[in-house]
C-alpha positions as CSV (number, residue, x, y, z in Angstrom):
1,X,89.7,-84.7,-241.5
2,X,91.3,-88.1,-241.3
3,X,89.5,-91.4,-240.9
4,X,90.8,-91.8,-237.3
5,X,89.2,-88.4,-236.4
6,X,85.9,-89.4,-237.9
7,X,86.0,-92.7,-236.0
8,X,86.7,-90.8,-232.8
9,X,83.8,-88.4,-233.4
10,X,81.4,-91.2,-234.2
11,X,82.5,-93.1,-231.1
12,X,81.9,-90.0,-228.9
13,X,78.4,-89.5,-230.4
14,X,77.5,-93.2,-229.8
15,X,78.7,-93.1,-226.2
16,X,76.9,-89.8,-225.4
17,X,73.6,-90.9,-227.0
18,X,73.8,-94.3,-225.3
19,X,74.3,-92.5,-222.0
20,X,71.2,-90.3,-222.6
21,X,69.1,-93.3,-223.6
22,X,70.3,-95.2,-220.5
23,X,69.4,-92.3,-218.2
24,X,66.0,-91.9,-219.8
25,X,65.2,-95.6,-219.6
26,X,66.5,-95.8,-216.0
27,X,64.4,-92.8,-214.8
28,X,61.2,-94.1,-216.5
29,X,61.6,-97.5,-215.0
30,X,62.4,-96.3,-211.5
31,X,60.0,-93.3,-211.3
32,X,57.8,-93.9,-208.2
33,X,54.1,-94.3,-209.1
34,X,51.7,-91.6,-207.8
35,X,49.9,-93.0,-204.8
36,X,46.6,-91.6,-203.4
37,X,48.2,-92.0,-199.9
38,X,51.2,-89.7,-200.7
39,X,50.7,-86.4,-198.9
40,X,52.7,-83.3,-199.6
41,X,55.2,-82.5,-196.8
42,X,53.7,-79.0,-196.2
43,X,50.3,-80.3,-195.3
44,X,49.2,-79.6,-191.7
45,X,48.1,-82.6,-189.8
46,X,44.6,-83.1,-188.6
47,X,43.0,-85.5,-186.1
48,X,42.6,-88.9,-187.6
49,X,39.4,-90.9,-186.8
50,X,38.6,-94.5,-187.3
51,X,36.6,-95.4,-190.4
52,X,35.1,-98.6,-191.9
53,X,37.6,-101.1,-193.2
54,X,40.2,-100.5,-190.5
55,X,41.9,-97.6,-192.4
56,X,42.0,-94.1,-190.9
57,X,40.2,-91.1,-192.3
58,X,41.0,-87.6,-191.3
59,X,38.4,-85.2,-189.9
60,X,38.7,-82.2,-192.2
61,X,36.7,-80.5,-194.9
62,X,39.7,-79.5,-197.1
63,X,41.4,-81.8,-199.6
64,X,44.5,-80.7,-201.5
65,X,45.2,-82.1,-205.0
66,X,49.0,-82.3,-205.3
67,X,51.5,-84.7,-206.9
68,X,48.7,-86.6,-208.7
69,X,47.0,-87.5,-205.4
70,X,44.1,-86.3,-203.2
71,X,45.4,-85.4,-199.7
72,X,44.1,-86.6,-197.4
73,X,42.7,-89.4,-199.6
74,X,40.1,-90.5,-197.0
75,X,38.1,-88.1,-194.9
76,X,35.1,-88.3,-192.5
77,X,32.6,-85.4,-192.2
78,X,29.3,-84.8,-190.6
79,X,26.1,-84.6,-192.7
80,X,25.7,-81.1,-194.1
81,X,29.5,-80.4,-194.3
82,X,30.9,-78.7,-197.4
83,X,34.1,-80.2,-198.6
84,X,36.5,-78.1,-200.7
85,X,39.1,-79.5,-203.0
86,X,42.0,-77.2,-204.1
87,X,44.3,-78.1,-207.0
88,X,47.9,-77.3,-206.2
89,X,49.2,-79.5,-209.0
90,X,50.7,-78.3,-212.2
91,X,48.1,-80.1,-214.3
92,X,44.3,-80.2,-214.4
93,X,42.3,-82.7,-212.4
94,X,38.6,-83.5,-211.6
95,X,36.7,-84.6,-208.5
96,X,34.3,-87.2,-209.9
97,X,32.1,-89.4,-207.7
98,X,32.2,-93.1,-208.8
99,X,29.3,-94.7,-206.9
100,X,26.3,-93.0,-208.6
101,X,25.3,-91.5,-205.3
102,X,24.9,-87.9,-206.5
103,X,28.3,-87.0,-205.1
104,X,30.9,-84.5,-206.2
105,X,31.2,-83.9,-210.0
106,X,33.6,-81.0,-210.8
107,X,34.8,-79.7,-214.1
108,X,38.5,-79.7,-214.8
109,X,40.3,-77.8,-212.0
110,X,43.5,-76.1,-213.1
111,X,46.3,-75.0,-210.7
112,X,44.8,-72.8,-208.0
113,X,41.1,-73.7,-208.8
114,X,38.8,-74.9,-206.1
115,X,35.6,-77.0,-206.1
116,X,33.2,-77.4,-203.2
117,X,30.4,-79.9,-202.6
118,X,28.0,-80.2,-199.7
119,X,27.3,-83.7,-198.4
120,X,23.6,-83.7,-197.3
121,X,23.2,-87.5,-197.1
122,X,25.1,-90.0,-194.9
123,X,27.1,-92.6,-196.6
124,X,30.5,-93.4,-198.2
125,X,31.3,-91.5,-201.4
126,X,34.2,-92.8,-203.5
127,X,35.6,-90.4,-206.1
128,X,38.5,-90.2,-208.6
129,X,40.0,-87.9,-211.1
130,X,38.4,-88.6,-214.5
131,X,41.7,-87.7,-216.2
132,X,44.0,-89.7,-214.0
133,X,42.0,-92.7,-212.8
134,X,44.7,-93.9,-210.4
135,X,43.8,-90.8,-208.2
136,X,41.1,-91.9,-205.8
137,X,39.6,-90.7,-202.6
138,X,36.7,-91.4,-200.2
139,X,34.4,-89.1,-198.2
140,X,32.6,-90.9,-195.3
141,X,29.5,-88.8,-194.2
142,X,28.1,-89.5,-190.8
143,X,24.7,-88.5,-189.3
């Protein structure tokens, strides 16, 4: 093989590898961050109700874990209600109460796993995924 052919091969390898690195860097930089307010498009809507702080909370007792988010992220339930979280994500998550109020404390939930917790005391319970701390949610329990 002549030196011109080697130069051509090296040039092609450099261009291709540079394009791969550019694509990887661009995708990493422009990947949208997971947001606790992102809801999967297939979720059925429920009746929203007003909650403290001016945000809305949905009246439901079912929370889906999908796309690194709890959906809905904020719910309101009556005292004595059992809330069930279902992991529909491809990775494991937890439901871990953050206010030391004796709230939910699941083990790792893998895809398809569920966790239920009965809220017997009125109050506001903040929780997160102990693996992915950016995942947060709130359960407001009314009398």
